DRENDO-1510 file (C-alpha; in Angstrom, 1 decimal, always signed):
<recs>
REC; n; res; u; v; w
REC; 1; UNK; -44.5; -59.2; +82.1 .
REC; 2; UNK; -41.8; -61.7; +81.4 .
REC; 3; UNK; -39.4; -61.5; +78.6 .
REC; 4; UNK; -37.7; -64.5; +77.0 .
REC; 5; UNK; -33.9; -64.7; +77.1 .
REC; 6; UNK; -33.6; -64.6; +73.3 .
REC; 7; UNK; -35.7; -61.5; +73.2 .
REC; 8; UNK; -33.5; -59.6; +75.7 .
REC; 9; UNK; -30.4; -60.5; +73.8 .
REC; 10; UNK; -31.8; -59.3; +70.6 .
REC; 11; UNK; -32.7; -56.0; +72.0 .
REC; 12; UNK; -29.3; -55.5; +73.6 .
REC; 13; UNK; -27.5; -56.2; +70.4 .
REC; 14; UNK; -29.8; -53.7; +68.5 .
REC; 15; UNK; -29.1; -51.0; +71.0 .
REC; 16; UNK; -25.4; -51.5; +70.8 .
REC; 17; UNK; -25.5; -51.2; +67.0 .
REC; 18; UNK; -27.4; -47.9; +67.3 .
REC; 19; UNK; -24.9; -46.4; +69.7 .
REC; 20; UNK; -22.1; -47.4; +67.5 .
REC; 21; UNK; -23.8; -45.8; +64.5 .
REC; 22; UNK; -24.2; -42.6; +66.3 .
REC; 23; UNK; -20.6; -42.6; +67.3 .
REC; 24; UNK; -19.5; -43.2; +63.7 .
REC; 25; UNK; -21.6; -40.3; +62.5 .
REC; 26; UNK; -20.4; -38.0; +65.2 .
REC; 27; UNK; -16.8; -38.9; +64.5 .
REC; 28; UNK; -17.4; -38.1; +60.8 .
REC; 29; UNK; -18.8; -34.7; +61.8 .
REC; 30; UNK; -15.8; -34.0; +64.0 .
REC; 31; UNK; -13.5; -34.8; +61.1 .
REC; 32; UNK; -15.4; -32.2; +59.0 .
REC; 33; UNK; -15.1; -29.5; +61.6 .
REC; 34; UNK; -11.4; -29.6; +62.0 .
REC; 35; UNK; -10.8; -29.4; +58.2 .
REC; 36; UNK; -8.6; -26.4; +57.3 .
REC; 37; UNK; -10.6; -23.2; +56.4 .
REC; 38; UNK; -10.2; -21.8; +52.9 .
REC; 39; UNK; -7.8; -18.8; +52.4 .
REC; 40; UNK; -9.6; -15.4; +52.7 .
REC; 41; UNK; -10.5; -13.5; +49.5 .
REC; 42; UNK; -8.7; -10.3; +48.8 .
REC; 43; UNK; -11.1; -7.3; +49.2 .
REC; 44; UNK; -12.3; -5.7; +46.0 .
REC; 45; UNK; -11.4; -2.0; +45.6 .
REC; 46; UNK; -11.7; +0.7; +42.9 .
REC; 47; UNK; -8.8; +3.0; +42.3 .
REC; 48; UNK; -8.0; +6.2; +40.6 .
REC; 49; UNK; -4.7; +7.5; +39.5 .
REC; 50; UNK; -4.0; +10.9; +41.1 .
REC; 51; UNK; -3.0; +13.7; +38.7 .
REC; 52; UNK; -2.0; +17.3; +39.2 .
REC; 53; UNK; -4.6; +19.5; +37.4 .
REC; 54; UNK; -6.0; +23.0; +37.8 .
REC; 55; UNK; -8.7; +22.9; +40.5 .
REC; 56; UNK; -10.6; +26.1; +40.7 .
REC; 57; UNK; -13.9; +25.6; +42.5 .
REC; 58; UNK; -15.7; +29.0; +42.9 .
REC; 59; UNK; -16.6; +30.5; +46.3 .
REC; 60; UNK; -20.3; +31.5; +46.1 .
REC; 61; UNK; -21.9; +34.6; +47.6 .
REC; 62; UNK; -25.4; +36.1; +47.4 .
REC; 63; UNK; -25.1; +39.4; +45.5 .
REC; 64; UNK; -27.5; +42.3; +45.1 .
REC; 65; UNK; -27.6; +44.3; +41.9 .
REC; 66; UNK; -27.5; +48.1; +42.4 .
REC; 67; UNK; -27.4; +51.0; +39.9 .
REC; 68; UNK; -24.3; +53.2; +40.1 .
REC; 69; UNK; -26.6; +56.2; +39.9 .
REC; 70; UNK; -30.3; +56.6; +40.4 .
REC; 71; UNK; -32.1; +60.0; +40.4 .
REC; 72; UNK; -35.6; +61.2; +41.1 .
REC; 73; UNK; -36.5; +63.9; +38.6 .
REC; 74; UNK; -37.9; +66.8; +40.6 .
REC; 75; UNK; -39.5; +70.0; +39.5 .
REC; 76; UNK; -37.7; +73.2; +40.5 .
REC; 77; UNK; -40.8; +75.3; +40.2 .
REC; 78; UNK; -44.6; +74.9; +40.5 .
REC; 79; UNK; -47.0; +74.9; +37.7 .
REC; 80; UNK; -49.1; +72.8; +35.3 .
REC; 81; UNK; -47.4; +70.1; +33.1 .
REC; 82; UNK; -47.8; +71.2; +29.5 .
REC; 83; UNK; -46.2; +68.2; +27.9 .
REC; 84; UNK; -44.4; +64.9; +28.6 .
REC; 85; UNK; -41.5; +64.6; +26.2 .
REC; 86; UNK; -40.3; +60.9; +26.7 .
REC; 87; UNK; -41.5; +57.4; +26.2 .
REC; 88; UNK; -41.8; +55.4; +29.4 .
REC; 89; UNK; -39.1; +52.8; +29.8 .
REC; 90; UNK; -36.9; +54.4; +27.1 .
REC; 91; UNK; -33.2; +55.1; +27.3 .
REC; 92; UNK; -32.4; +58.8; +27.9 .
REC; 93; UNK; -29.2; +60.8; +27.9 .
REC; 94; UNK; -28.2; +63.5; +30.3 .
REC; 95; UNK; -29.7; +66.8; +29.0 .
REC; 96; UNK; -32.6; +65.2; +27.2 .
REC; 97; UNK; -35.9; +67.1; +27.6 .
REC; 98; UNK; -38.3; +65.1; +29.7 .
REC; 99; UNK; -41.1; +67.5; +30.8 .
REC; 100; UNK; -42.3; +71.0; +29.9 .
REC; 101; UNK; -44.2; +73.1; +32.5 .
REC; 102; UNK; -46.5; +75.8; +31.3 .
REC; 103; UNK; -44.1; +78.8; +30.9 .
REC; 104; UNK; -46.6; +81.6; +30.4 .
REC; 105; UNK; -46.5; +83.2; +33.8 .
REC; 106; UNK; -42.7; +82.8; +34.1 .
REC; 107; UNK; -42.1; +84.3; +30.6 .
REC; 108; UNK; -44.2; +87.3; +31.7 .
REC; 109; UNK; -42.3; +87.6; +34.9 .
REC; 110; UNK; -39.0; +87.5; +33.0 .
REC; 111; UNK; -40.1; +90.3; +30.7 .
REC; 112; UNK; -41.2; +92.4; +33.7 .
REC; 113; UNK; -37.9; +92.0; +35.4 .
REC; 114; UNK; -36.0; +92.9; +32.3 .
REC; 115; UNK; -38.0; +96.1; +32.1 .
REC; 116; UNK; -37.3; +96.9; +35.7 .
REC; 117; UNK; -33.6; +96.4; +35.1 .
REC; 118; UNK; -33.7; +98.8; +32.2 .
REC; 119; UNK; -35.5; +101.4; +34.3 .
REC; 120; UNK; -33.0; +101.0; +37.1 .
REC; 121; UNK; -30.1; +101.5; +34.7 .
REC; 122; UNK; -31.7; +104.7; +33.4 .
REC; 123; UNK; -32.1; +106.0; +37.0 .
REC; 124; UNK; -28.4; +105.4; +37.4 .
REC; 125; UNK; -27.7; +107.5; +34.4 .
REC; 126; UNK; -29.8; +110.4; +35.8 .
REC; 127; UNK; -28.2; +110.1; +39.1 .
REC; 128; UNK; -24.7; +110.2; +37.6 .
REC; 129; UNK; -25.6; +113.4; +35.7 .
REC; 130; UNK; -26.9; +115.0; +38.9 .
REC; 131; UNK; -23.6; +114.1; +40.6 .
REC; 132; UNK; -21.6; +115.6; +37.8 .
REC; 133; UNK; -23.6; +118.8; +37.9 .
REC; 134; UNK; -23.4; +119.1; +41.7 .
REC; 135; UNK; -19.7; +118.4; +41.6 .
REC; 136; UNK; -19.1; +121.2; +39.1 .
REC; 137; UNK; -21.2; +123.6; +41.0 .
REC; 138; UNK; -19.4; +122.8; +44.2 .
REC; 139; UNK; -16.1; +123.3; +42.5 .
REC; 140; UNK; -17.1; +126.8; +41.2 .
REC; 141; UNK; -18.3; +127.8; +44.6 .
REC; 142; UNK; -15.1; +126.8; +46.2 .
REC; 143; UNK; -13.1; +128.7; +43.5 .
REC; 144; UNK; -15.1; +131.9; +43.8 .
REC; 145; UNK; -14.0; +134.9; +45.9 .
REC; 146; UNK; -15.1; +134.5; +49.5 .
REC; 147; UNK; -16.5; +138.0; +49.3 .
REC; 148; UNK; -18.8; +137.1; +46.5 .
REC; 149; UNK; -20.5; +134.0; +48.2 .
REC; 150; UNK; -21.9; +133.3; +51.6 .
REC; 151; UNK; -21.0; +130.3; +53.8 .
REC; 152; UNK; -24.6; +129.2; +53.5 .
REC; 153; UNK; -24.4; +129.0; +49.7 .
REC; 154; UNK; -21.2; +126.9; +50.0 .
REC; 155; UNK; -22.8; +124.6; +52.5 .
REC; 156; UNK; -25.8; +124.2; +50.2 .
REC; 157; UNK; -23.5; +123.3; +47.3 .
REC; 158; UNK; -21.7; +120.7; +49.4 .
REC; 159; UNK; -25.1; +119.2; +50.6 .
REC; 160; UNK; -26.4; +119.0; +47.1 .
REC; 161; UNK; -23.3; +117.1; +46.0 .
REC; 162; UNK; -23.6; +114.6; +48.9 .
REC; 163; UNK; -27.3; +114.1; +48.1 .
REC; 164; UNK; -26.5; +113.5; +44.4 .
REC; 165; UNK; -23.9; +110.9; +45.4 .
REC; 166; UNK; -26.4; +109.2; +47.7 .
REC; 167; UNK; -29.0; +109.1; +45.0 .
REC; 168; UNK; -26.4; +107.5; +42.6 .
REC; 169; UNK; -25.6; +104.9; +45.2 .
REC; 170; UNK; -29.3; +104.1; +45.6 .
REC; 171; UNK; -29.8; +103.9; +41.9 .
REC; 172; UNK; -26.9; +101.5; +41.5 .
REC; 173; UNK; -28.4; +99.3; +44.3 .
REC; 174; UNK; -31.6; +99.4; +42.4 .
REC; 175; UNK; -29.8; +98.0; +39.4 .
REC; 176; UNK; -28.3; +95.2; +41.6 .
REC; 177; UNK; -31.8; +94.4; +42.9 .
REC; 178; UNK; -33.3; +94.4; +39.4 .
REC; 179; UNK; -30.5; +92.1; +38.2 .
REC; 180; UNK; -31.2; +89.7; +41.1 .
REC; 181; UNK; -34.9; +89.7; +40.3 .
REC; 182; UNK; -34.2; +89.1; +36.7 .
REC; 183; UNK; -31.9; +86.2; +37.5 .
REC; 184; UNK; -34.6; +84.6; +39.6 .
REC; 185; UNK; -37.2; +85.1; +36.9 .
REC; 186; UNK; -34.8; +83.7; +34.3 .
REC; 187; UNK; -34.2; +80.7; +36.6 .
REC; 188; UNK; -37.9; +80.0; +36.9 .
REC; 189; UNK; -38.4; +80.3; +33.1 .
REC; 190; UNK; -35.4; +78.1; +32.4 .
REC; 191; UNK; -36.8; +75.4; +34.7 .
REC; 192; UNK; -40.1; +75.2; +32.9 .
REC; 193; UNK; -38.2; +72.7; +30.9 .
REC; 194; UNK; -37.1; +69.6; +32.9 .
REC; 195; UNK; -34.1; +67.8; +31.6 .
REC; 196; UNK; -32.6; +64.3; +32.4 .
REC; 197; UNK; -29.9; +64.8; +35.0 .
REC; 198; UNK; -28.0; +61.6; +34.1 .
REC; 199; UNK; -28.0; +59.0; +31.3 .
REC; 200; UNK; -29.9; +55.8; +32.0 .
REC; 201; UNK; -33.3; +54.2; +31.6 .
REC; 202; UNK; -36.3; +56.2; +32.6 .
REC; 203; UNK; -39.3; +54.5; +34.2 .
REC; 204; UNK; -43.0; +55.5; +34.2 .
REC; 205; UNK; -44.1; +59.1; +34.3 .
REC; 206; UNK; -45.5; +60.0; +37.8 .
REC; 207; UNK; -47.1; +63.2; +36.4 .
REC; 208; UNK; -48.9; +63.8; +33.1 .
REC; 209; UNK; -50.1; +66.8; +31.0 .
REC; 210; UNK; -52.5; +68.9; +33.1 .
REC; 211; UNK; -51.1; +67.8; +36.5 .
REC; 212; UNK; -50.1; +70.5; +38.9 .
REC; 213; UNK; -46.5; +70.0; +40.1 .
REC; 214; UNK; -44.3; +71.6; +42.7 .
REC; 215; UNK; -41.0; +70.9; +44.4 .
REC; 216; UNK; -42.9; +69.6; +47.5 .
REC; 217; UNK; -45.3; +67.4; +45.6 .
REC; 218; UNK; -42.9; +64.6; +44.7 .
REC; 219; UNK; -40.9; +63.3; +41.7 .
REC; 220; UNK; -41.9; +63.6; +38.1 .
REC; 221; UNK; -40.1; +60.4; +37.1 .
REC; 222; UNK; -37.0; +58.3; +38.0 .
REC; 223; UNK; -33.9; +57.7; +35.9 .
REC; 224; UNK; -31.7; +54.7; +36.7 .
REC; 225; UNK; -28.3; +54.1; +35.3 .
REC; 226; UNK; -28.2; +50.6; +33.8 .
REC; 227; UNK; -24.7; +50.3; +32.3 .
REC; 228; UNK; -22.5; +49.7; +34.2 .
REC; 229; UNK; -24.1; +48.3; +37.4 .
REC; 230; UNK; -22.6; +47.2; +40.6 .
REC; 231; UNK; -23.1; +44.0; +42.6 .
REC; 232; UNK; -22.8; +44.2; +46.3 .
REC; 233; UNK; -22.3; +41.2; +48.6 .
REC; 234; UNK; -21.1; +40.5; +52.2 .
REC; 235; UNK; -17.8; +38.8; +53.0 .
REC; 236; UNK; -16.5; +37.5; +56.3 .
REC; 237; UNK; -13.4; +38.8; +58.0 .
REC; 238; UNK; -11.4; +35.8; +56.8 .
REC; 239; UNK; -12.6; +36.3; +53.3 .
REC; 240; UNK; -11.8; +40.0; +53.5 .
REC; 241; UNK; -8.1; +39.2; +54.2 .
REC; 242; UNK; -8.0; +37.1; +51.1 .
REC; 243; UNK; -9.6; +39.9; +49.1 .
REC; 244; UNK; -7.0; +42.4; +50.4 .
REC; 245; UNK; -3.9; +40.3; +49.7 .
REC; 246; UNK; -5.0; +38.4; +46.6 .
REC; 247; UNK; -7.5; +40.7; +44.9 .
REC; 248; UNK; -5.5; +41.0; +41.6 .
REC; 249; UNK; -5.4; +37.1; +41.3 .
REC; 250; UNK; -9.1; +36.7; +41.9 .
REC; 251; UNK; -11.9; +36.5; +39.3 .
REC; 252; UNK; -15.5; +37.5; +40.0 .
REC; 253; UNK; -18.3; +36.1; +37.8 .
REC; 254; UNK; -22.1; +35.9; +38.1 .
REC; 255; UNK; -24.6; +33.1; +37.9 .
REC; 256; UNK; -28.0; +34.4; +36.8 .
REC; 257; UNK; -31.4; +33.2; +38.0 .
REC; 258; UNK; -31.7; +30.6; +35.2 .
REC; 259; UNK; -28.4; +29.0; +36.2 .
REC; 260; UNK; -26.5; +30.5; +33.2 .
REC; 261; UNK; -23.2; +32.3; +33.7 .
REC; 262; UNK; -23.0; +36.1; +32.9 .
REC; 263; UNK; -20.9; +36.9; +29.9 .
REC; 264; UNK; -18.6; +39.5; +31.5 .
REC; 265; UNK; -16.3; +39.3; +34.6 .
REC; 266; UNK; -16.5; +42.0; +37.3 .
REC; 267; UNK; -14.0; +44.6; +38.4 .
REC; 268; UNK; -13.5; +45.4; +42.1 .
REC; 269; UNK; -14.8; +48.9; +42.9 .
REC; 270; UNK; -15.1; +49.3; +46.7 .
REC; 271; UNK; -15.0; +47.6; +50.1 .
REC; 272; UNK; -16.5; +49.2; +53.1 .
REC; 273; UNK; -14.5; +50.8; +56.0 .
REC; 274; UNK; -15.9; +48.7; +58.8 .
REC; 275; UNK; -17.4; +45.3; +59.6 .
REC; 276; UNK; -21.1; +45.0; +60.5 .
REC; 277; UNK; -21.5; +44.6; +64.2 .
REC; 278; UNK; -24.6; +42.5; +63.7 .
REC; 279; UNK; -23.4; +40.1; +61.0 .
REC; 280; UNK; -19.6; +40.3; +61.3 .
REC; 281; UNK; -19.4; +40.9; +57.5 .
REC; 282; UNK; -18.2; +43.6; +55.2 .
REC; 283; UNK; -19.9; +44.8; +52.1 .
REC; 284; UNK; -17.9; +44.6; +48.8 .
REC; 285; UNK; -18.9; +46.2; +45.5 .
REC; 286; UNK; -17.9; +44.9; +42.1 .
REC; 287; UNK; -18.6; +46.7; +38.8 .
REC; 288; UNK; -20.1; +44.8; +35.8 .
REC; 289; UNK; -20.8; +46.1; +32.3 .
REC; 290; UNK; -24.5; +45.7; +31.4 .
REC; 291; UNK; -25.1; +46.6; +27.8 .
REC; 292; UNK; -27.4; +43.6; +27.4 .
REC; 293; UNK; -29.5; +44.7; +30.5 .
REC; 294; UNK; -29.4; +41.2; +31.8 .
REC; 295; UNK; -28.6; +42.6; +35.2 .
REC; 296; UNK; -31.6; +44.5; +36.6 .
REC; 297; UNK; -31.2; +46.8; +39.6 .
REC; 298; UNK; -32.5; +45.3; +42.9 .
REC; 299; UNK; -32.3; +41.7; +41.5 .
REC; 300; UNK; -30.3; +39.0; +43.3 .
REC; 301; UNK; -27.6; +37.0; +41.7 .
REC; 302; UNK; -25.0; +34.4; +42.7 .
REC; 303; UNK; -21.5; +35.8; +42.9 .
REC; 304; UNK; -18.7; +33.3; +42.0 .
REC; 305; UNK; -15.2; +34.0; +43.2 .
REC; 306; UNK; -12.3; +31.9; +41.9 .
REC; 307; UNK; -8.8; +32.4; +40.6 .
REC; 308; UNK; -7.9; +33.9; +37.2 .
REC; 309; UNK; -4.9; +31.5; +36.7 .
REC; 310; UNK; -5.3; +28.5; +39.1 .
REC; 311; UNK; -2.1; +26.4; +39.7 .
REC; 312; UNK; -2.2; +22.6; +39.3 .
REC; 313; UNK; -2.9; +20.6; +42.4 .
REC; 314; UNK; -3.4; +16.9; +43.2 .
REC; 315; UNK; -7.0; +16.0; +43.9 .
REC; 316; UNK; -8.8; +12.8; +44.8 .
REC; 317; UNK; -12.4; +11.7; +44.9 .
REC; 318; UNK; -13.9; +12.8; +48.3 .
REC; 319; UNK; -14.7; +9.2; +49.4 .
REC; 320; UNK; -10.9; +8.4; +49.2 .
REC; 321; UNK; -10.1; +10.8; +52.0 .
REC; 322; UNK; -10.4; +9.0; +55.3 .
REC; 323; UNK; -9.9; +10.3; +58.8 .
REC; 324; UNK; -8.3; +8.2; +61.6 .
REC; 325; UNK; -7.7; +8.9; +65.2 .
REC; 326; UNK; -4.2; +10.1; +64.4 .
REC; 327; UNK; -4.3; +11.7; +61.0 .
REC; 328; UNK; -6.1; +12.2; +57.7 .
REC; 329; UNK; -5.0; +10.4; +54.5 .
REC; 330; UNK; -5.7; +8.1; +51.7 .
REC; 331; UNK; -5.1; +4.4; +50.9 .
REC; 332; UNK; -2.7; +3.9; +48.0 .
REC; 333; UNK; -1.7; +0.6; +46.2 .
REC; 334; UNK; +1.8; -0.5; +45.4 .
REC; 335; UNK; +2.8; -2.5; +42.4 .
REC; 336; UNK; +1.5; -5.7; +44.0 .
REC; 337; UNK; -1.9; -4.2; +44.7 .
REC; 338; UNK; -1.1; -4.1; +48.5 .
REC; 339; UNK; -2.7; -1.2; +50.4 .
REC; 340; UNK; -0.7; +1.4; +52.4 .
REC; 341; UNK; -2.0; +4.3; +54.3 .
REC; 342; UNK; -0.6; +7.7; +53.2 .
REC; 343; UNK; -1.1; +10.7; +55.5 .
REC; 344; UNK; -2.0; +13.8; +53.5 .
REC; 345; UNK; -3.5; +17.2; +54.3 .
REC; 346; UNK; -7.0; +17.7; +53.0 .
REC; 347; UNK; -7.5; +21.0; +51.3 .
REC; 348; UNK; -10.4; +22.7; +49.5 .
REC; 349; UNK; -13.3; +20.4; +48.7 .
REC; 350; UNK; -15.8; +20.9; +45.9 .
REC; 351; UNK; -17.8; +19.0; +43.2 .
REC; 352; UNK; -17.0; +15.6; +44.8 .
REC; 353; UNK; -13.2; +16.1; +44.9 .
REC; 354; UNK; -10.8; +17.2; +47.5 .
REC; 355; UNK; -7.2; +18.6; +47.4 .
REC; 356; UNK; -4.7; +16.1; +48.8 .
REC; 357; UNK; -1.7; +18.1; +49.8 .
REC; 358; UNK; +1.4; +15.8; +50.0 .
REC; 359; UNK; +0.2; +13.2; +47.6 .
REC; 360; UNK; +2.4; +12.5; +44.7 .
REC; 361; UNK; +0.9; +12.6; +41.2 .
REC; 362; UNK; +0.6; +9.1; +39.7 .
REC; 363; UNK; -0.4; +7.5; +43.0 .
REC; 364; UNK; -3.0; +4.8; +42.7 .
REC; 365; UNK; -5.6; +5.9; +45.3 .
REC; 366; UNK; -8.5; +3.7; +46.6 .
REC; 367; UNK; -11.8; +5.5; +46.5 .
REC; 368; UNK; -14.2; +2.6; +46.8 .
REC; 369; UNK; -13.8; -0.2; +49.4 .
REC; 370; UNK; -11.6; +1.9; +51.7 .
REC; 371; UNK; -13.5; +0.6; +54.8 .
REC; 372; UNK; -12.1; -3.0; +54.2 .
REC; 373; UNK; -8.5; -2.1; +54.1 .
REC; 374; UNK; -5.6; -2.6; +56.5 .
REC; 375; UNK; -1.9; -1.9; +56.2 .
REC; 376; UNK; -0.1; -4.1; +53.7 .
REC; 377; UNK; -3.3; -5.9; +52.8 .
REC; 378; UNK; -3.5; -7.5; +49.4 .
REC; 379; UNK; -6.4; -6.2; +47.3 .
REC; 380; UNK; -8.3; -7.0; +44.2 .
REC; 381; UNK; -8.8; -4.0; +41.8 .
REC; 382; UNK; -12.2; -4.0; +40.1 .
REC; 383; UNK; -14.1; -1.5; +38.1 .
REC; 384; UNK; -15.9; +1.2; +40.1 .
REC; 385; UNK; -19.3; +0.2; +38.6 .
REC; 386; UNK; -19.3; -2.9; +40.7 .
REC; 387; UNK; -19.9; -0.8; +43.8 .
REC; 388; UNK; -22.9; +1.0; +42.4 .
</recs>
C-alpha cells in the first residue's frame, strides 16, 4: 500500500506531539516526587504523675480452718443409755451433762462394796483385840516364875501372839482390798453420767436412749471448740524467713468464700519445726476469734498477709515499666514533653501497679504509647481514653 507524502508528514507530526506530551507529564510527576516531605507528627502518649503512697498488696495463701480442740465423747463403762441430755448442734460448756447410762447395776455394786468395806474394818477390830489379848498373855507368861510354867506354855503364848499379828495384817489387807473395790464401784457409778470434756459445739448424738454402749463400741458424740479457731497454711522457705524476721510488722486477714473480708485479724500461734520434704513448705498456724461462727472447722479460706503500717513508696502503672536489653525502667517527660529513659528497679507488683524503686515522686511517667518513644523525642500528651 502506498502512502501519500502529506499523509506521512501528518502522522510524523502527531507522533512527535504525543511523545512531547508524555515527557511533559513525566516531568511534572518527577517534580512532585522530589517535593520535601512534611515534618513527622510527635507521637501521642498518656502520662501519670508518680506519687509516694502506701502500697500494701496482700500475699494470698490457701488456708484450712481447724478447731483448737475437738473431742470424741466416749463412755467409760458399758450399759444402756437411759437419757440424752443435750440438743444436737447446741453450745455446751465443760462439765455439762450429756448422757446418762442406766445406773441400777452400778449403784448395787457400790452398795455391796461399801458393805464389804465395813465388814473388813470390823474384822480389823476383832484382830486388833486378839493381838492385844495375846500380847498381854505373853507378857504375863514371860513375867511368871520359870518354875511355875513350862517352856511349852511359853512357846504357845508366843505362837498365839504371832498368829494374832498375822491375822491383823490380813484383816488390814482386806480393808485395802475392799477400799479398792469400792473405788472401782464408785468410778463405774460416777461414769453412768457422761459430761462434756471441753466447751464448744456438740454435733449429733451417735447413740440414743435404749442403745447399748461400751468403751469399745465407739463415740457417743463429738464436741468441737468453735471460738477461737486456728487457720493453717503452708509457706515457702523464703516466706518463712520473712515471717521469722518481720512477724510483728505483718497483718493476717481472711477472705471468706463469698469474697468478703473477715472482721477480725489473726494472731500468730505456731510454725512447724521442719519443712515438708515433698512440698518444700512449712505449716503455719494463726489464731482467729470466732464468736460469729463464720469460720467453720475444715472449711477453706484465703489468707491475706500484708503489713500493719505500710511505708509510702513510688508506684507506676504496670504498662509504664519497660525492659530493655540493658536495664528496666520507665519513660519520663521533661518540661518540654520530651521523653527520657529512666532506669529504675521494679519491685512488688499488684493490682495493675508496680513499685518503681529509684523514681522521684512528681515524675511524669508515660504509661501509654511507650513503644513509640526514643531518647529526647518530642511527644504529644493526650488523655488516656484515646488509647482505649
